[in-house]
C-alpha positions in Angstrom: -107.1 -32.5 118.8 -110.6 -30.8 118.8 -113.3 -31.9 121.2 -116.8 -31.3 120.0 -118.6 -32.5 123.3 -122.3 -33.4 123.6 -124.8 -30.5 122.5 -122.0 -28.6 120.6 -123.6 -26.3 117.8 -120.9 -27.2 115.4 -122.2 -30.8 115.1 -125.9 -29.7 114.9 -126.3 -30.7 111.2 -125.9 -34.4 111.7 -128.9 -36.5 111.2 -129.2 -40.1 112.3 -131.8 -42.7 113.1 -132.3 -44.1 116.6 -131.2 -47.6 117.3 -132.8 -49.1 120.4 -129.9 -51.6 121.4 -131.1 -54.4 123.9 -128.9 -56.7 125.7 -129.0 -59.1 128.5 -126.3 -60.0 130.9 -124.9 -59.3 134.3 -127.1 -56.2 134.3 -130.3 -57.9 133.4 -132.5 -57.2 130.6 -131.6 -53.6 129.2 -132.4 -51.1 126.4 -130.6 -48.0 125.4 -130.9 -45.6 122.6 -128.1 -45.2 120.3 -128.2 -42.6 117.6 -124.9 -43.9 116.1 -126.3 -47.1 114.5 -125.6 -47.9 110.9 -124.4 -50.3 108.4 -120.8 -51.0 107.8 -120.9 -53.8 105.2 -123.4 -55.4 103.1 -121.6 -58.7 102.6 -121.1 -59.9 105.2 -123.9 -58.1 106.6 -122.4 -55.9 109.5 -123.7 -52.9 111.7 -122.1 -50.7 114.1 -123.5 -49.5 117.5 -121.6 -46.8 119.2 -121.9 -46.6 123.0 -120.1 -43.9 125.1 -118.1 -44.8 128.3 -116.0 -47.7 127.0 -116.5 -51.4 127.0 -117.5 -51.4 130.5 -118.7 -47.8 130.9 -122.6 -48.7 130.5 -124.9 -51.6 131.4 -125.5 -52.3 127.6 -121.7 -52.4 127.1 -121.1 -54.8 129.8 -124.0 -57.1 128.7 -122.8 -57.1 125.2 -119.3 -58.0 126.4 -120.6 -60.7 128.6 -123.0 -62.5 126.3 -121.7 -61.4 122.8 -125.1 -61.2 121.4 -127.5 -58.0 121.2 -130.6 -56.7 119.5 -131.0 -53.6 117.5 -134.5 -52.1 116.8 -134.6 -49.1 114.5 -137.1 -47.0 116.1 -140.1 -46.1 114.1 -141.8 -42.7 114.1 -144.2 -43.9 116.7 -141.6 -44.8 119.1 -140.1 -41.4 120.4 -141.5 -42.3 123.9 -139.4 -45.6 123.8 -136.6 -43.7 122.7 -136.7 -41.1 125.4 -137.0 -43.7 128.0 -134.3 -46.0 126.6 -131.9 -43.0 126.4 -132.9 -41.1 129.4 -131.2 -43.3 132.3 -128.8 -46.3 133.1 -129.8 -49.8 133.0 -128.0 -50.0 136.2 -130.3 -47.9 137.9 -133.8 -48.6 136.2 -135.4 -51.5 134.8 -136.2 -49.9 131.7 -137.8 -52.9 129.9 -140.3 -53.2 132.7 -141.1 -49.5 132.7 -141.7 -49.7 129.0 -143.9 -52.7 129.3 -146.0 -50.9 131.9 -146.4 -48.1 129.5 -147.9 -50.5 127.1 -144.9 -51.3 124.8 -144.2 -54.9 123.7 -141.1 -57.0 123.0 -140.4 -60.3 121.5 -137.3 -62.6 121.7 -135.4 -63.1 118.5 -135.5 -66.4 116.8 -131.7 -66.9 116.2 -130.1 -65.6 119.3 -133.0 -64.9 121.7 -132.1 -61.1 121.9 -134.8 -59.0 122.9 -136.4 -57.0 120.0 -138.9 -54.0 120.1 -142.1 -54.7 118.6 -143.6 -52.0 116.2 -140.1 -50.8 115.1 -139.2 -50.0 111.4 -136.6 -52.8 111.5 -135.5 -55.5 114.1 -132.1 -57.1 113.8 -130.3 -59.7 115.8 -126.7 -59.4 116.2 -123.5 -61.5 117.3 -120.7 -59.4 118.5 -117.9 -59.7 115.8 -115.6 -57.0 117.4 -115.4 -54.1 119.9 -113.2 -51.1 119.4 -112.8 -48.2 121.8 -112.6 -45.0 119.6 -112.1 -41.8 121.7 -114.9 -41.5 124.3 -117.2 -44.2 122.6 -116.8 -47.8 121.8 -117.9 -49.3 118.5 -119.6 -52.7 118.7 -119.5 -54.4 115.3 -122.5 -56.8 115.1 -122.9 -59.6 112.5 -126.5 -59.5 111.6 -127.9 -63.0 111.8 -131.6 -62.1 111.4 -133.3 -59.0 110.1 -136.9 -58.1 109.6 -138.2 -54.8 108.3 -141.9 -53.6 108.7 -142.4 -51.5 105.3 -145.3 -49.8 106.9 -143.2 -48.1 109.4 -140.9 -45.1 108.8 -137.7 -44.6 110.8 -137.4 -42.0 113.5 -134.9 -39.5 112.7 -132.8 -37.7 115.3 -130.8 -34.4 115.2 -129.3 -32.2 117.8 -131.8 -33.5 120.7 -134.8 -33.3 118.5 -136.9 -36.1 116.9 -138.1 -35.8 113.3 -140.0 -37.9 110.8 -138.5 -38.1 107.2 -140.0 -35.4 105.0 -140.8 -35.4 101.3 -139.0 -37.7 99.2 -136.4 -36.0 97.2 -135.9 -37.4 93.6 -132.4 -37.6 92.0 -131.4 -35.2 89.1 -133.5 -35.6 85.9 -132.1 -37.5 82.9 -130.8 -34.4 81.3 -128.8 -33.3 84.3 -127.5 -36.9 84.6 -126.6 -37.0 80.8 -124.7 -33.7 81.2 -122.8 -35.0 84.4 -121.7 -38.1 82.5 -120.5 -35.8 79.6 -118.4 -33.8 81.9 -116.9 -36.8 83.5 -115.6 -37.9 80.3 -114.2 -34.5 79.4 -112.5 -34.3 82.9 -111.3 -37.9 82.9 -107.8 -38.2 84.5 -105.1 -39.5 81.9 -103.7 -42.8 83.1 
């Protein structure tokens, strides 16, 4: 079995967004940054958030298991400070929500679950816990989306190998002549049934 470990150069080409995961439970209000946050199903609408340390390893994990609800705010390019604070310490040791409020950041309660959401994010999502599965050194929390709001004026913050990025120039799909050639080659190389 291979172990990549955090900071391994072999994993340096993965690019993710930053999910600001908010929770409230036995560890109080908490926020953490989870770079492994993404859709797993459109219908029903499900996302996954991957948190290290098992179901009871982190304050956020314990809160989610306690209340069965959580918020996910996809950080915008203006929120690298929030991401750094949320990912830089444990909710058991620091009241990160109060710290961020003192820095001038705002939060609001979700309308469906009451989960805390980060104002100014590219997307704000309220989730109900559907399932929690421990995979290796992380737990995958599958959340059923009960509310989602996207700010079209905001771009998501990208993260790769410990650094923040904004999305670059839009890359267009191949032009029509290339797409037509691909379709012709698909017909030529279709497997016989």
